[in-house]
C-alpha positions in Angstrom: 4.8 7.2 -13.2 4.3 9.4 -10.2 5.8 7.2 -7.1 2.4 8.0 -4.9 0.3 6.6 -7.7 2.6 3.7 -7.8 2.7 3.1 -4.2 -1.1 3.5 -3.7 -2.1 1.1 -6.8 0.5 -1.4 -5.4 -1.3 -1.1 -2.0 -4.8 -1.5 -3.8 -3.5 -4.8 -5.6 -2.2 -6.3 -2.5 -5.6 -5.8 -0.9 -7.3 -7.3 -3.8 -5.2 -10.0 -3.9 -5.5 -10.9 0.0 -9.5 -10.4 -0.2 -9.8 -12.9 -3.1 -7.4 -15.4 -1.5 -9.2 -15.4 1.7 -12.7 -15.5 0.2 -11.4 -18.4 -1.5 -10.3 -20.0 1.8 -13.7 -19.3 3.2 -13.8 -16.0 5.2 -17.1 -13.9 4.6 -18.3 -10.7 5.6 -16.6 -8.4 8.3 -14.0 -10.9 9.1 -13.0 -11.3 5.7 -12.4 -7.5 5.1 -10.7 -7.1 8.6 -8.1 -10.1 7.8 -7.6 -8.8 4.2 -6.8 -5.3 5.4 -4.1 -7.0 8.1 -2.5 -9.4 5.8 -2.5 -6.5 3.0 -0.7 -4.0 5.3 1.8 -6.6 6.7 2.6 -7.6 3.0 2.7 -4.0 1.7 5.2 -3.1 4.9 7.7 -6.0 3.6 6.9 -5.9 -0.1 6.7 -2.3 -1.0 9.8 -0.6 0.9 11.3 0.5 -2.4 8.1 2.5 -3.2 7.4 3.7 0.3 11.3 4.8 0.1 10.4 6.9 -3.3 7.1 8.2 -2.1 9.1 9.7 1.1 11.9 10.9 -1.0 9.3 12.8 -3.4 7.6 14.5 -0.4 11.2 15.3 1.3 12.0 16.9 -1.9 8.9 19.0 -2.5 9.2 20.2 1.3 13.0 21.4 0.5 11.7 23.2 -2.3 8.8 25.0 -0.3 11.3 26.0 2.1 13.7 27.5 -0.4 10.8 30.0 -1.7 
């Protein structure tokens, strides 16, 4: 599967998990969304480094190909 799709779906999955857990903990409304974004962002920074590297390699490869033309 395309690395960008995998990375995006992984980020969305982490956000959904964080949102669900924080909802069960008792956060509601705007603070729930804000904290879920922060938690999922931090988690993705740690957990998705391999996927992020694959995306950057794909982008760099496309730029190299475009530069040759």
